[in-house]
N, C-alpha and C positions, 0 to 999 in steps of 0.2 A: 250939832246934836247936843241935846241936854237930857240927862237922865237924873231923876231925883229919887233916891231910895230912903225910906224912913220906916222906923218901927212905930207901931201904934198899938193902943190897947186892943185886944182881940175883939171886943164888943163894938169897936168903931168901924169895922168893915161894913160895906153896904149889903153884904149877904154872908152866910156862913162860909168862911174860908180863912186860911192862915196866911195867904199871900194873894195879892191882886196886882194887876197892871192895867194901866189905861193911859191914853195919850190925850193931853189937853193943851191947847195953845202951843203946839209944837214941842211940848215937853213930855217925855215918857216918865210917868209916875209909877213907882213900885211901892206898895204898902205891905208891910210884914208885921204879923203879930209879935208882940213882945214875948220873948221866951227867957228861959233861965240862963242862957249862955249865948254870947255874941256870935259864936260859931254857928249855932243852930239858926239864928236869925239870918246870918249871911248865906247859909245854905238855901233857905227859902228865897232870899233875894236873888241869888244866882239862878235858881230854877226859874223864877218869874222873868228875869231878864232874858235868859236863853229862849224860853217859851215865846215871849213877846217878839224877839228878833226873828225867830223862825216863822211865827204867824205872819208877821209883816212881809217877810221874804216870800212866803208861800201864798199870800193873798187871802189868809184867813182873817176875817174882820174881828175886831174887838167886840162888836155888837153880837156876832154869832157865838162867840165864846161866852159872853155874859148871859145871853139868852139861854144857852144850853145849861150852864152852871146853875142858874136860878131855877130852871125847871127841874133839874136833877135834884137839887136840894129840897125843893117843895115836895117831891115825890119820894124822898128818902124814907125808908122804914125806920121807926123809932129805935130799933135794935141795931141799926147799921151805923157804926162810928168809924169804920175803917176805910170804906170805899172812897175813891177819888173820882170826881166827875170826868177828869181828863183821861182816866184809864178805860172808860166805857168806849167800846168800839164805835158807838154811834156819835161820839163827840167830834165836832168838826175840826178839832185840834188834837186828836189822839196821837198822831205821829209826832207833833211838836212837843206835846206834854211828855211823852215817853222818852224822847231824846233828852229833854231837859232833866228828867228824873235820872237818867243815866249819868249825866254830868254831875248832878247833885250827889249821887252815890259815890262817884269817884272822888269828888272833893271832900265828902264826909270821911272817907277812908284816909285821905291824906292829912286831914285836920285832926284825926283821932276821935271823931264823933261816932259813938256806937249807934248804928242805924236803928236798932229796935228800941233803944231808950229814947232816941230822938222822935221816932214815930209815936211812941207811947205818950210823950209830952204833948205832941200835936193833937192826938186823939183825945186827950184829957181836957183840952180847952173847952170852956163852956159854950 
């Protein structure tokens, strides 16, 4: 097993997101937007890793996740900066995403990251 995690400029994601996972040539790649604090970047990375593992375990394909996310973002109202595609009950990975968010929140508390400030930084990404 090989997992590669890296931070990238937010604009370099292939669709509007602060974290993404995909498998290529047997390597799990996790891309995370650069943020103001390494702990915040690590939280996104852990979320993406947990989500990817659970999707793989549960038979939810990467393609179905990407397809849903891209359609969700294309239909996002201009005034909506807070919603997450994975929180939508129609998302094929809603259970995996919500579990990963739970882990992310626990880790944030342990690392002393204030959730609302963390969320505000993510929502302010261009």
